[in-house]
N, C-alpha and C positions, 0 to 999 in steps of 0.2 A: 895230449902232447901235440897234436896237430895245430891246435889253436895257438899254443905258445910259439910254435915254429913260424906260424903265418903273421902274428903280430911283431915277431922280430923282422921278418922279412918286409913287412909295413914300414917299420921303423927305419930299416936301411933305405927303402925307397924314398922315405921322407928326407933323410939325410942326404941322399945322393940328388934330390931335386931343390932343396932349399939351401943347403950349405955352400955349394960353390958360388953362387952369385954373392953371398955374404963375404966370402973370402976375396973374391974377385974386386969388390968394392972396398977392401980392406976395412971392414966392418970386424974386427977381431974379437971385441968385448960382446957385442950381440951374438956372434957365433958361438962363442965359448957358452954364454947363458942359455942359448937355444940347444946346444948339443948335452949341457948337464941337465936341463929340465926333460928333454927328450928321453935321455938315458934313466932317469928317476923314473918317468912315467912309464917306460917301457918294461923296467924291473918289477914295478908294481902290477902292471897289466899282467906280465907272464906268471908272476906269483899267485895273482888271484885266478888265473887260468888253472894253475895247477892245485887250487884249493888249498893253498896256504893260508893259515889265519893271520890276517894283519890287523894289528892293534889300531883302535880308533883313536884319532888325535884328540878327540873331545874328552876322552877318559883321562889323559894326562892333564889337560886344563882345568876339568873339575877337581882332580886329586890335588893340584897345586892351589887352587882357590878355595877348597872347602875349609880349611882352618880359618882363612880370612872372613869368609861369610859366617862362620859359626861365632867367631869373636865379635863381628858387627852385630850379629843378632842377638848376643848375650849383652852387649852393650846397652841396646835400646829395650830389653826386658824390664 
């Protein structure tokens, strides 16, 4: 639990250091992208720290492309 709290505090520190200059320079699109990516990364890091099983994205890719691969292999047999 301490790991998760520490990572959230570190994410808040990053936001307080990096976000104000972006907003001050009126770079709203990069600041939104920065905030979204930092939020996603923080959520994944906290879930990993709490030992929540996070699915591997490569499993989805292999699931989607397996029928295509099989049909191409059958075509060349």
